[in-house]
C-alpha positions in Angstrom: 79.5 -7.9 13.7 82.5 -5.8 14.6 81.7 -2.8 16.7 83.0 -0.4 14.2 80.2 -1.2 11.7 77.4 -0.6 14.1 75.7 2.8 13.9 72.3 3.3 15.6 70.0 6.3 14.6 66.7 6.8 16.3 64.5 9.7 17.1 63.9 10.5 20.8 61.7 7.8 22.4 58.1 8.0 21.0 56.3 6.9 24.2 56.9 6.0 27.7 55.1 2.7 28.8 54.7 0.7 32.0 56.0 -2.8 32.3 52.3 -3.9 32.5 51.7 -2.4 29.1 55.0 -3.9 27.6 53.8 -7.3 28.7 50.3 -7.0 27.3 50.7 -4.9 24.3 54.1 -6.1 23.0 53.9 -9.7 24.1 57.0 -9.4 26.2 55.7 -11.5 29.1 59.1 -12.2 30.6 60.4 -8.6 30.2 61.3 -8.0 33.9 62.9 -11.5 34.4 65.0 -11.2 31.2 66.0 -7.5 31.9 67.1 -8.4 35.4 69.1 -11.4 34.1 70.7 -9.1 31.5 71.7 -6.5 34.1 73.1 -9.2 36.4 75.2 -10.7 33.5 76.5 -7.2 32.8 77.3 -6.6 36.5 74.9 -3.6 36.6 72.9 -2.8 39.6 69.8 -0.4 39.3 69.3 2.3 42.0 65.7 1.2 42.3 64.5 -2.4 41.3 62.1 -2.4 38.4 58.4 -3.4 39.0 55.2 -3.6 37.0 54.8 0.1 37.6 58.2 1.0 36.1 58.0 3.2 33.0 60.3 2.7 30.1 60.9 5.0 27.0 60.3 2.9 23.8 61.2 3.4 20.2 58.9 2.5 17.3 61.8 2.5 14.8 65.6 1.9 14.9 67.8 2.6 11.9 71.0 0.6 11.5 73.8 1.4 9.1 75.3 -2.0 8.2 78.6 -2.7 6.5 78.4 -3.2 2.7 77.0 -6.6 1.6 78.3 -7.3 -1.9 75.4 -9.6 -2.8 72.9 -7.0 -1.9 74.3 -3.5 -2.3 77.7 -3.7 -3.9 80.1 -1.5 -2.1 77.5 0.8 -0.5 76.5 0.5 3.2 73.1 -1.0 3.9 70.5 1.0 5.8 68.1 -1.3 7.7 65.1 -0.3 9.7 63.8 -2.3 12.7 60.2 -1.8 13.6 58.4 -2.7 16.9 54.9 -1.2 17.2 51.8 -2.4 19.1 48.5 -2.7 17.5 46.3 0.4 17.7 42.5 0.6 17.7 40.9 2.9 15.3 39.5 6.1 16.8 37.7 9.3 15.8 39.7 12.4 16.5 39.2 16.1 15.8 41.3 15.7 12.7 39.1 12.7 11.3 39.1 9.0 11.6 42.3 7.3 12.4 42.2 3.7 11.2 43.2 0.8 13.3 46.6 -0.7 12.7 48.1 -4.1 13.3 51.3 -4.7 15.3 54.5 -4.9 13.5 57.5 -6.7 14.7 60.6 -7.0 12.5 62.5 -10.2 12.1 66.3 -10.0 12.1 69.2 -12.3 11.4 71.7 -11.8 14.2 75.2 -13.3 14.6 75.3 -14.9 17.9 78.8 -15.8 19.2 79.0 -19.4 20.0 81.9 -21.8 20.6 83.1 -23.2 17.3 81.4 -20.8 15.2 83.2 -18.8 12.4 82.3 -16.5 9.7 83.5 -19.0 7.0 80.4 -21.0 7.7 77.7 -18.5 6.8 74.9 -20.3 8.9 77.1 -21.0 12.0 76.3 -18.7 14.8 73.4 -17.1 13.0 70.2 -16.6 15.1 66.8 -15.4 14.0 64.8 -13.2 16.3 61.5 -11.3 16.2 62.1 -7.8 17.7 59.1 -7.3 20.1 60.3 -4.1 21.9 63.0 -1.5 21.4 63.5 0.5 24.6 66.0 2.5 26.7 66.5 2.2 30.5 64.8 4.9 32.3 67.0 7.8 33.5 65.6 7.4 37.0 67.4 3.9 37.2 70.8 5.5 37.2 72.1 3.1 34.7 74.4 4.2 32.0 73.5 2.1 29.0 73.1 4.7 26.1 72.3 2.3 23.3 68.7 1.2 22.8 68.0 -2.4 24.0 65.7 -4.9 22.4 63.4 -7.6 23.8 63.2 -10.5 21.3 61.5 -13.8 20.7 64.1 -16.2 19.3 63.4 -18.8 16.6 64.9 -22.2 16.6 68.1 -22.4 14.5 67.6 -22.8 10.7 66.1 -26.2 10.2 65.8 -28.1 6.9 65.9 -26.4 3.5 62.7 -26.9 1.6 63.5 -27.2 -2.1 60.0 -26.5 -3.1 59.7 -23.2 -1.3 63.4 -22.5 -1.8 63.9 -21.4 1.8 64.8 -22.7 5.2 62.1 -23.8 7.6 62.1 -22.5 11.3 59.9 -22.3 14.4 59.7 -20.1 17.4 62.0 -21.4 20.1 60.6 -22.6 23.3 62.2 -23.2 26.6 59.9 -24.6 29.4 57.0 -24.2 26.8 57.7 -20.4 26.7 59.0 -18.2 23.9 
């Protein structure tokens, strides 16, 4: 998607969590390895290396303003909400009982640039990801990436079309038996 159509809106980060919590509560088991790889690809060096004790500000919701999709919204821009929240136990508070809640991780269709892909083939270069975590780099890292980042679990490319269900079949991607 061209840069001019991307608009991010989010409130201040809701919580600050450790890498240990990110791995356990959000299922982002390879968080540090993938973050380190991303920073290396961007030629970015953190002041202090990240560790299990590093604390990251996270978002529970991210609001996207997408370009108009004629089949969905006519000429109006589309507002999309991406959610990534961990499960919460029920608890008794001074304001009453707070019910338990299951984790919620949005699934997104993302255009992934690949050699030979073009917009004329609607499925070419289209990736499916489950958003596990929306976060920012801590200010203490001295890194200047202002936009929120996301840790995702990728699905395999769209597989066969099931005529009975009227939809494509897909599975989580695995590399070396990991997501």
